[in-house]
N, C-alpha and C positions, 0 to 999 in steps of 0.2 A: 809602716805606720808606727805611731808611738806605742800602742799596746803590743804590737808584734815585737818591737825592739826591747821593751822593758818587762814584758810578761810572757807572751807566747813562746818566744825563742829560748827563754830561760827554762821554762817547763818542758819544752819539746826536746831538750837535750836528753832527758831521762827516757822519753819514748824512743828517741833515735838509738840509744844504746840497746834497748830491747829489740827494735826492728833489725839492727845490725846483727845481733846475736841470733835472731830467728832467720836471718838470710832473706828478709823481705826486699824486693826490688823497689826502686822509687815509684814506678808506675802502680805497683800493688798498694803501696802506701797512699797514693793519690786516690785510688778507688776506695780504700778503707775510709779515708777522710770524707769522701763523697757519700758513702753509705751512712756514716754517722750524721752528716748534715741532712740527708734525706729523712733519717729517723727523727731528727729535730723538727723538720717541716711537718711530718706526720703528727707529732705531738702538738705542735701549734694548731693544727687543724681540729683538734678535739675541742678547743674553745674554753676549757676550764682553767682556773687560776693555777692549780697545782701542775697541770699539764704544760702550761705556759712556762713555769719555772723550770721544769724538767727539760723542756725543749730549748730554752735559752742556755742552760748548762751544757746540753749536748752540742749546741751550735758553737759554744766556746771551746769545747773539747775538739770539735772538728777543725776549728781554726788552729788549735795547737798542733794537732796531727798533721795538718796541711803544711806546717813548717818543716816537717820531718823529711818529706820526699826530696826536697832540695838539699837538705843536709846530708842525707844518705847518698844522693847522687854525687855530691862534691867529694865526700869521703871515700867513695868507691870508684871514682872517676867514670861514672856511668851517665853523665849528663848527655842529653840528646835534644834535638829540636822537637821531636815528637813528644818527649816527656814534658817539655816546657809548654807545648800547645795543649796537651792533655790536662796539665795542672790548671792553667787559666780557664780552660773550657769548663772543667768540672767545678771550679770555683763559682762560675757564673750560673751553672745549672743549679747548684746548691742555693745561691742567693735568690734566684727566681722561685725555687721551690719554697724557700722560707717566706718570701712575700706572699705567695699563693696560700701557704698554710696559715699565716696570720690572718689573711683576708677571710679564709674559710671559717676559722675559729671566731672571728669577730662577727661574721654573718650569722653563725649559729647562736651567738649570744643575743643578737638583735632580731632574730627570726620572729616574724609576726608583727613587727613595728613598721611604721611608714618609711623609716630610714634604713631598712635592712639592705637596700641596694648599694648604699654608700661604701661599705668596706669592699664589696665586690668591684666597684668602679675604681677605688683606690688601688686595690690589688692588681687589677688589670693594667692600670697606668704604671705601677711600679715594675711589673714583669716586663711590659713592653719597653719601658724606659731603660731597664737594665739590659735587655736584649739589644736594643739600638746602641747603647753605650758600649757594650762589648764589641760590636761590629766596628764602631768608630775608633775604639782604642786599638783594635787590631790593624785598622787602616793607618793610624798614626804611627804604630810601631814599624809597619812596612815602609812608610815614608822616611822615618828616621834611619832605618837600616840601609836605605838606598841614597842617603844624603840628599833627600828630595825637598828639603825646606828652602824657601827662597832667601830668607835672611836669618841671621842668628836670633832675632826677636821671635820669629815664629817657632824656631826650634826650642827656645827657652820656654815659650808658652806651653808647648807640647810636653816638655819634661816636667814642668810645674804641675800640669793636670795629672800626668801619669803617676808622679811620685807623691804628691801631697793630697790629692783628692781621691784617687782610686785605691783605697786601702781597705783592710779588713777590720779596722778599728770599730766599726759599727756593731760588731758582735757584743761588745760591752754595753753599748747603748741599748741594744735589744734586751740584755739582761736587766738593766736598770728599769726599763719600761715594764718588763714582765713582773718585777718585784713590786712595783707600785700599781700593778693591775691596769696599765694604760697602753696595752699593745696597739690599740686602735690609733692612739696618738702617734706611735712610731710608724704605723702604716701610712699615715698622712704625710709624715716627714719623708719617708722612703719614696713615696709616689712623687712628691714635689722635688726631692733631691735628684732622683734618677732622671726625671724629665729635664730639669735645669742642667744637669751634667751633660746629657746628650746634646742639648742645644749649644752649650759652651764648646763641646767637642766638634760639633758641626762648624762652629765659627773658627775653631783652631785649624781645622783641616780644609777650610774653604779653598777653592781653586786659586785665589790670588795669593795664598800663603805657600803654594807649592811651585816648584820649578817645572818647566815643560820638559817632557821626555825628549 
């Protein structure tokens, strides 16, 4: 993503130096980024403006640290299939926790009103959409690794979705909405985006796009 390329990875170099000096393994760094992300989700769940700002900053920090596991793995020649799986799995765990935390915080702010159920519904849609998207992305990666696309067009569509849509750049969007005090707007966007993304991925990996075994 754009933010990863021009911000996160520039900042992560400093953290990578610290982690290398401390002897942290890539998987330990992945877990550390996950814990910071879950702390951010917890802060979102408090529902206050200041907690939302703190949560958004913690989420951005988690995104920065999340760049370090791959950097350390490449620098120490410790890349592994399990490490790659753990990284993407924990990323999605954090994203779903963030959506659930924002939904909880929005519900607490609206508690007692006729529309208090709306953020809970949006949060559920965002979490379920993210989970389905994760499963579909994993399927697309397996099809790609086995050269299972029927035509170059289908392969190109898959690469476009994975490279240009499934990114962590939304961490900055969360921060912007937290600053203006409109995290409920972000939740609506996240719910819509995750559902639309999962539907597009269903279309990308449809049976007619794949070769027969």
